[in-house]
C-alpha positions as CSV (number, residue, x, y, z in Angstrom):
1,M,5.6,-3.9,256.2
2,Q,7.9,-4.2,253.4
3,V,10.6,-3.6,256.3
4,W,9.2,-5.7,258.6
5,E,9.1,-8.7,256.1
6,H,12.8,-8.0,255.1
7,R,13.7,-8.5,258.8
8,E,11.7,-11.6,258.9
9,H,13.3,-13.0,256.5
10,M,17.0,-12.6,257.9
11,A,16.3,-13.7,261.0
12,D,15.1,-16.8,259.4
13,H,18.9,-17.2,258.8
14,L,19.6,-16.7,262.1
15,P,21.3,-20.3,263.0
16,D,20.3,-20.8,267.3
17,L,23.9,-21.2,268.2
18,N,22.9,-23.0,270.9
19,S,21.3,-26.3,269.7
20,G,22.2,-28.5,267.5
21,I,25.7,-28.8,265.8
22,L,26.6,-25.7,267.1
23,A,25.5,-26.2,271.0
24,P,28.9,-25.7,272.6
25,V,30.3,-28.5,275.9
26,A,30.7,-27.5,278.8
27,D,33.0,-30.0,280.1
28,E,36.4,-32.1,278.9
29,V,35.9,-35.7,278.9
30,T,38.1,-38.6,277.7
31,I,36.6,-41.9,276.4
32,E,38.0,-45.2,276.1
33,D,35.0,-47.4,275.2
34,F,33.2,-46.9,272.0
35,T,30.8,-48.8,269.9
36,V,32.2,-49.2,266.4
37,S,30.3,-50.2,263.2
38,G,32.3,-51.9,260.2
39,A,36.0,-52.7,260.2
40,L,38.6,-50.0,260.8
41,P,41.3,-50.7,258.9
42,P,44.6,-51.8,260.7
43,E,46.9,-49.6,258.2
44,L,44.6,-46.4,259.2
45,S,46.7,-45.6,262.4
46,G,46.6,-41.9,263.8
47,L,45.2,-38.4,265.8
48,L,42.3,-37.0,264.3
49,I,42.7,-33.3,266.0
50,R,40.0,-30.8,265.3
51,N,39.1,-27.1,266.4
52,G,36.9,-24.3,266.8
53,P,35.1,-22.6,269.2
54,N,33.6,-23.2,272.4
55,P,32.8,-20.9,275.5
56,F,34.0,-21.8,278.4
57,D,30.0,-21.9,280.0
58,G,28.9,-23.8,277.3
59,R,27.0,-21.6,275.4
60,F,27.6,-18.6,273.3
61,A,25.8,-14.9,274.0
62,G,25.1,-13.9,270.5
63,T,23.1,-14.6,267.4
64,D,25.2,-14.5,264.5
65,M,27.9,-16.4,262.9
66,L,30.4,-13.4,264.2
67,S,29.9,-14.1,267.9
68,W,30.0,-18.1,267.1
69,W,33.7,-16.9,265.2
70,V,35.6,-15.5,268.2
71,G,34.6,-18.6,271.1
72,P,37.4,-19.7,273.2
73,A,39.2,-22.7,271.5
74,M,38.7,-26.0,272.2
75,L,40.6,-28.9,270.5
76,H,38.8,-32.6,269.8
77,G,40.6,-35.5,269.1
78,L,40.1,-39.0,268.0
79,L,43.1,-41.7,268.4
80,I,42.7,-44.6,265.8
81,S,45.5,-47.8,265.2
82,E,45.8,-51.7,264.7
83,G,42.3,-51.6,263.7
84,Q,40.8,-50.0,267.1
85,A,39.8,-46.6,268.6
86,H,41.5,-45.7,271.8
87,W,40.6,-42.5,273.1
88,Y,38.3,-39.4,272.3
89,R,39.1,-36.3,274.4
90,N,39.0,-32.8,274.5
91,R,40.3,-30.2,276.0
92,W,40.6,-26.0,275.7
93,V,43.8,-24.5,275.0
94,R,45.3,-22.6,277.9
95,T,45.0,-19.0,276.7
96,G,45.6,-16.3,278.8
97,D,41.7,-16.5,279.1
98,W,41.3,-20.0,280.8
99,A,44.0,-19.2,283.1
100,R,41.8,-16.1,284.2
101,R,38.9,-18.0,284.5
102,F,40.1,-21.9,285.4
103,S,43.4,-21.2,287.1
104,P,43.6,-17.1,288.1
105,A,47.1,-18.3,290.2
106,T,49.1,-19.5,286.7
107,P,51.5,-16.2,285.8
108,S,50.9,-17.3,282.2
109,G,47.1,-15.8,282.5
110,E,48.7,-12.1,282.9
111,S,49.4,-12.3,279.0
112,H,49.2,-15.1,275.9
113,D,45.7,-13.8,275.0
114,Q,45.3,-15.4,271.9
115,N,42.3,-17.0,270.6
116,V,43.9,-20.0,268.8
117,N,40.6,-21.5,267.5
118,V,40.6,-22.2,263.7
119,N,43.2,-24.5,263.0
120,V,45.8,-27.7,264.3
121,L,49.3,-27.8,262.0
122,H,51.9,-30.3,262.3
123,H,55.5,-28.9,261.6
124,G,58.7,-29.6,262.0
125,G,57.3,-32.6,264.4
126,Q,55.1,-30.3,266.5
127,L,51.9,-29.3,266.7
128,F,50.2,-25.7,267.1
129,A,46.7,-24.6,267.8
130,L,46.7,-21.4,265.0
131,G,44.2,-18.7,265.0
132,E,43.7,-15.3,263.5
133,G,46.6,-14.0,263.7
134,G,47.9,-14.7,267.1
135,L,51.1,-16.8,268.2
136,P,50.3,-20.5,267.9
137,F,50.3,-22.6,270.8
138,I,51.8,-25.7,271.2
139,I,50.0,-28.8,271.9
140,D,51.1,-32.1,272.2
141,E,49.2,-35.3,271.5
142,E,47.6,-35.4,274.5
143,L,45.8,-32.7,273.9
144,A,47.9,-30.7,276.3
145,T,48.5,-26.9,275.6
146,I,52.9,-26.3,276.0
147,G,52.1,-22.6,275.6
148,P,52.6,-20.0,272.7
149,T,55.9,-19.6,270.8
150,T,57.2,-16.9,268.5
151,F,59.3,-19.8,266.9
152,D,62.6,-17.9,269.0
153,G,61.9,-15.1,268.0
154,S,60.9,-15.1,264.1
155,L,57.3,-13.9,264.6
156,S,57.8,-10.7,267.3
157,G,59.3,-8.9,264.2
158,G,57.5,-5.0,264.3
159,S,54.5,-3.1,265.2
160,G,51.2,-4.9,265.1
161,F,52.6,-8.1,264.3
162,G,53.5,-10.6,266.9
163,G,51.6,-14.4,264.8
164,M,50.5,-15.7,261.8
165,T,47.7,-16.7,259.5
166,A,45.8,-19.6,260.6
167,H,46.3,-20.9,256.8
168,P,50.1,-21.3,256.7
169,N,51.5,-23.7,253.6
170,V,53.8,-26.4,254.7
171,D,55.5,-27.3,251.3
172,P,55.8,-31.2,251.5
173,E,58.9,-31.6,249.5
174,T,61.0,-28.9,251.0
175,G,58.9,-28.6,254.7
176,E,59.3,-24.9,254.6
177,L,56.5,-23.6,256.6
178,R,54.9,-20.0,254.7
179,Y,52.6,-17.2,256.5
180,F,51.3,-14.4,256.4
181,R,50.1,-12.1,259.1
182,A,47.2,-9.6,258.1
183,D,46.7,-6.7,260.8
184,W,43.9,-4.1,260.9
185,Q,46.5,-1.3,261.4
186,A,49.7,-0.3,259.4
187,P,51.4,-2.2,258.1
188,F,48.2,-4.1,257.2
189,L,50.5,-7.3,255.7
190,R,53.4,-9.4,256.7
191,Y,55.1,-11.9,254.8
192,G,56.8,-15.3,255.8
193,V,58.8,-17.8,255.5
194,L,60.0,-20.8,258.0
195,D,62.2,-23.7,257.7
196,Q,61.4,-27.0,258.4
197,H,63.7,-26.4,261.8
198,G,61.0,-23.2,262.7
199,R,64.3,-20.7,261.5
200,Q,63.0,-17.5,259.6
201,I,64.4,-17.5,256.5
202,V,62.0,-14.6,254.6
203,D,60.6,-12.0,256.7
204,Q,58.5,-9.1,254.1
205,I,56.6,-6.4,254.9
206,I,53.7,-6.0,251.9
207,D,51.7,-2.4,251.0
208,L,48.8,-2.5,250.9
209,P,46.5,0.7,250.7
210,G,44.0,-0.6,253.2
211,P,42.9,-3.5,256.1
212,A,41.4,-6.7,254.3
213,M,40.4,-9.8,255.8
214,M,42.6,-12.5,254.2
215,H,42.0,-15.8,256.4
216,D,43.7,-17.7,253.4
217,F,46.1,-17.7,250.8
218,A,47.9,-20.0,248.4
219,T,51.2,-21.3,247.9
220,T,52.6,-22.9,244.5
221,A,56.0,-24.8,244.2
222,T,57.8,-21.0,243.4
223,R,54.8,-18.2,244.8
224,S,53.2,-17.0,247.2
225,I,50.1,-15.3,246.2
226,F,47.3,-13.5,248.4
227,L,44.0,-12.0,248.6
228,D,42.5,-8.5,248.7
229,L,39.4,-8.8,248.1
230,N,35.7,-6.7,249.6
231,V,35.8,-7.9,252.5
232,A,37.2,-5.4,255.2
233,Y,37.5,-4.1,258.6
234,D,34.8,-1.3,259.3
235,F,35.2,0.2,263.1
236,S,31.6,1.7,262.6
237,M,30.4,-1.6,263.2
238,L,31.2,-2.0,266.6
239,Q,28.1,0.3,267.6
240,H,26.4,-2.0,265.7
241,G,27.1,-4.9,267.9
242,A,28.6,-6.7,265.9
243,A,31.7,-8.9,267.8
244,I,34.1,-8.5,265.0
245,P,34.5,-5.3,262.9
246,L,34.2,-6.8,259.3
247,R,32.2,-6.5,256.4
248,W,31.6,-6.4,252.6
249,H,32.5,-2.8,250.6
250,D,31.4,-2.9,246.9
251,D,34.0,-0.4,246.6
252,R,36.8,-2.3,246.8
253,V,38.8,-3.2,244.1
254,A,39.4,-6.9,244.5
255,R,42.8,-8.7,243.3
256,I,45.3,-11.1,243.5
257,G,48.5,-10.9,244.6
258,I,51.6,-12.7,243.5
259,M,55.1,-12.5,244.3
260,P,58.0,-15.2,244.5
261,S,58.0,-17.9,247.6
262,G,61.0,-15.9,248.5
263,G,60.0,-13.2,248.4
264,G,60.8,-10.0,246.2
265,T,58.3,-7.6,244.4
266,L,54.3,-8.6,243.6
267,Q,52.6,-8.3,241.0
268,W,48.8,-7.6,241.2
269,V,46.0,-8.5,238.8
270,E,42.6,-7.4,239.1
271,I,39.3,-9.7,239.3
272,E,35.7,-9.5,239.4
273,L,34.2,-8.6,243.3
274,C,33.8,-11.4,245.6
275,F,35.3,-13.1,248.6
276,I,37.4,-16.1,248.9
277,Q,37.7,-17.9,252.2
278,H,39.2,-20.9,251.9
279,V,41.4,-21.7,249.3
280,I,41.5,-25.5,247.4
281,N,44.9,-25.0,246.0
282,A,47.1,-23.5,243.9
283,Y,50.4,-25.0,240.9
284,D,52.4,-23.8,238.5
285,V,52.4,-23.8,235.5
286,G,55.3,-24.1,233.2
287,S,57.2,-21.0,234.5
288,D,55.0,-18.2,233.8
289,T,51.1,-19.6,234.3
290,V,49.6,-19.8,237.4
291,I,46.6,-21.8,238.2
292,L,44.8,-21.1,241.9
293,D,41.4,-23.1,242.8
294,A,38.8,-21.7,245.4
295,V,35.6,-21.3,246.8
296,R,34.0,-18.0,245.6
297,Y,31.4,-15.9,247.0
298,P,30.1,-13.3,244.8
299,S,29.6,-11.0,248.1
300,F,29.7,-11.9,252.2
301,L,28.6,-10.5,255.0
302,R,26.8,-7.8,254.0
303,F,26.0,-5.5,256.3
304,D,22.5,-4.0,255.4
305,R,22.6,-0.6,258.2
306,G,19.0,0.6,257.8
307,L,18.1,-3.0,259.4
308,G,20.6,-2.9,261.3
309,G,22.4,-6.8,260.8
310,F,23.5,-9.1,257.6
311,E,22.2,-10.3,254.7
312,P,22.0,-13.7,253.9
313,N,25.3,-15.2,252.7
314,P,25.2,-16.0,249.0
315,L,26.6,-19.7,249.1
316,G,30.4,-21.0,247.4
317,V,30.8,-22.7,244.1
318,A,34.5,-23.8,243.2
319,W,36.2,-21.3,240.8
320,R,39.5,-21.5,239.1
321,Y,41.7,-18.5,238.9
322,T,44.3,-18.7,235.1
323,I,46.9,-15.8,235.9
324,R,49.2,-15.1,232.9
325,L,52.3,-13.5,234.1
326,G,55.1,-13.2,231.6
327,T,57.0,-9.7,230.9
328,G,53.8,-7.5,230.6
329,A,51.2,-6.9,233.3
330,P,49.5,-10.1,234.4
331,T,46.0,-11.5,232.6
332,V,43.7,-13.6,234.9
333,E,40.8,-15.7,233.4
334,E,38.1,-16.5,235.5
335,T,36.5,-19.9,235.2
336,Q,33.6,-21.5,237.6
337,L,34.4,-24.9,238.0
338,D,30.8,-26.3,239.9
339,D,27.2,-24.9,240.5
340,K,27.4,-27.2,243.3
341,A,27.6,-24.9,246.9
342,I,30.7,-26.3,248.7
343,E,33.1,-24.9,251.9
344,F,36.1,-26.7,253.5
345,P,37.8,-27.9,250.3
346,R,40.5,-30.5,251.5
347,I,42.6,-32.0,249.0
348,D,45.7,-34.9,250.1
349,D,48.5,-32.5,251.5
350,A,51.3,-34.2,249.9
351,R,50.0,-31.8,246.9
352,I,49.5,-29.2,248.2
353,A,51.6,-26.6,245.6
354,R,51.4,-29.0,243.1
355,Q,48.6,-29.9,240.6
356,H,46.5,-31.1,242.1
357,R,43.6,-34.1,241.0
358,Y,41.1,-34.7,243.1
359,V,38.8,-32.2,246.0
360,Y,37.0,-32.9,248.8
361,A,34.4,-30.6,250.5
362,V,31.7,-29.8,252.8
363,E,28.7,-29.6,250.6
364,Q,26.1,-27.0,251.8
365,P,22.6,-27.1,250.6
366,T,21.8,-23.6,252.4
367,D,23.3,-21.0,253.9
368,I,23.1,-22.2,257.6
369,E,23.9,-26.2,256.6
370,M,26.8,-27.9,256.3
371,R,25.5,-31.4,254.9
372,G,27.4,-34.2,252.6
373,V,30.6,-34.6,250.9
374,I,31.5,-34.2,247.5
375,K,34.3,-35.5,245.7
376,Y,35.8,-33.8,242.9
377,D,37.9,-35.2,239.7
378,L,39.3,-32.6,238.0
379,T,40.4,-34.5,235.2
380,N,37.9,-36.3,233.8
381,D,35.5,-33.8,235.6
382,R,33.5,-36.0,237.8
383,T,31.9,-36.0,241.1
384,Q,30.8,-38.5,243.7
385,R,29.0,-37.6,246.5
386,Y,28.4,-39.2,250.4
387,A,24.9,-37.9,251.2
388,V,24.1,-37.0,254.9
389,P,20.5,-37.2,256.1
390,V,18.7,-34.0,256.7
391,G,19.0,-32.7,260.3
392,D,23.0,-33.9,260.0
393,Q,25.5,-32.6,259.3
394,N,29.4,-32.7,259.4
395,A,32.4,-31.4,259.5
396,E,35.2,-31.0,256.6
397,P,36.3,-34.4,254.9
398,I,40.4,-34.8,255.6
399,F,41.8,-37.3,253.9
400,V,44.8,-39.7,254.8
401,A,47.0,-41.6,252.5
402,R,46.6,-45.2,252.8
403,R,50.8,-44.9,252.7
404,P,52.4,-41.5,254.0
405,Q,54.9,-41.9,250.7
406,R,53.3,-43.8,247.5
407,A,55.6,-43.8,244.9
408,G,53.3,-44.2,241.9
409,G,49.7,-44.8,243.8
410,D,47.4,-43.3,243.0
411,E,46.3,-39.7,244.4
412,D,43.2,-40.7,246.2
413,D,44.0,-43.7,247.5
414,G,43.3,-43.5,250.8
415,W,39.9,-42.8,253.1
416,L,38.7,-39.7,253.9
417,V,37.7,-38.9,257.6
418,V,34.6,-37.0,258.4
419,C,33.0,-36.4,261.6
420,V,28.7,-36.3,261.5
421,Y,26.3,-34.9,263.9
422,R,23.8,-36.6,264.2
423,A,20.9,-34.6,265.2
424,A,18.4,-37.8,267.2
425,T,20.6,-38.9,269.0
426,D,22.8,-35.3,269.7
427,T,26.4,-37.0,268.9
428,T,28.8,-37.2,266.8
429,D,30.0,-40.3,264.3
430,V,33.4,-40.5,263.3
431,V,32.9,-42.2,259.7
432,I,35.6,-43.8,257.8
433,L,35.1,-43.6,253.5
434,D,37.0,-44.7,251.1
435,A,38.5,-42.3,249.4
436,Q,38.1,-44.1,245.6
437,D,34.4,-44.6,246.5
438,I,32.4,-42.2,248.8
439,E,29.2,-43.1,247.2
440,A,30.1,-46.9,248.7
441,A,29.3,-47.4,252.6
442,P,31.5,-46.5,255.0
443,V,34.5,-48.9,255.5
444,A,33.8,-47.9,259.2
445,T,32.3,-45.6,262.3
446,V,32.8,-44.5,265.6
447,H,29.8,-43.7,267.1
448,L,30.7,-41.0,269.9
449,P,28.8,-41.2,272.8
450,R,28.4,-37.2,272.7
451,R,28.8,-34.4,269.8
452,I,31.9,-32.9,268.7
453,P,30.3,-29.5,268.3
454,A,30.4,-27.3,265.0
455,G,34.6,-26.0,264.4
456,F,36.6,-25.0,261.5
457,H,39.4,-27.0,261.0
458,G,41.3,-29.9,261.7
459,T,43.9,-32.5,260.7
460,W,45.5,-36.3,261.0
461,I,48.6,-37.0,262.5
462,P,49.8,-40.2,261.7
463,R,51.2,-41.9,264.6
464,P,52.8,-45.3,265.2
465,A,51.0,-47.7,266.5
466,A,52.8,-48.6,269.3
467,Q,51.6,-45.2,270.8
468,Q,48.6,-45.7,271.6
469,T,48.6,-44.0,275.2
């Protein structure tokens, strides 16, 4: 009886991947006619792009979140300028899998099998769709696929390596792109830096005892920070039908590694067992202290072999690691910043690797809901909340600065752009909030006549008003 009750408890936490916000769409469309509530700010000019998994037949085959993670990449874009929403469109990234299904005569379909369904990067004047360790795919601002890139061979150095993380960091001052590639086979980790023109200036293999799930990392003005934590590969998981052979390991040591951004020796410091899926930001304090803020889980993907399934994930909260390097062994102080469950944290991208005051994140009432936006003021220890009704859900909030270069301006002077799924109509609203007061009524809302399915990450590309086609 206890086993049966446990099975029911586990099943209660399995989302239906083919209904509500998770349900994929089965077609590509372009829409140019919208209903807008409120007034879109004339200064808000740019392209919102979101990335996420979407099977070609419009239906997920599995029942757990790992099955959702591996769906083919689909991009969603909304162009706004001069106080108008000009178009929405969605397009699958033209990977090898796409070509084999829809265009088998296409020569490029014979290779390039990377699934770039996680993030969107703007670097060196180009746009890239990114996945978990594969080659980036160049896309254009119409969401058309140009193709994979190695940055002139920079991403093809060594056996088992051919790409980058879905979470590289662009330094806002130098324009350098710092990235890593975690692999399930030795060598397990590689670190690289590309200059603002895409030329390789750092390429270093980092010695690890075994492969770990490294989804994100952090950078400061002078250092790069790696997370070797308690979720790692276990290929016996494939025998249990897992889409990705990952699970929690109690016997792993959790540690943070810090190295100079230009490469060199890593210093490791052990921390309490945990998993960090997404970093908030990191920055230097003086010459020997690093602050790392992240969303910390006490466990994640814990697999119950007796029951043949994953236990419900506990929820993640904002956490701070204060790492002191000095001349001896590094030390770390771990501090919980808040008790609210959050995910998908974002800051003003101009503050990446520099001290930040504000954090914007999705509230997570349960392990299968993303509902509400929270804003942290870390200087004054205050929070604001944008509430989303029960039944609806939302994506990550993306901060858009009022002015691209704000000399002396407030760090939160701008807007939050948030995609909100409305369950009653099975559609998505793109909500524009005043970032300085997210509890106020939205500045404007673009009502799409269809849904944008749940995805991972997105970005905002500032765009001159004249570029509207």
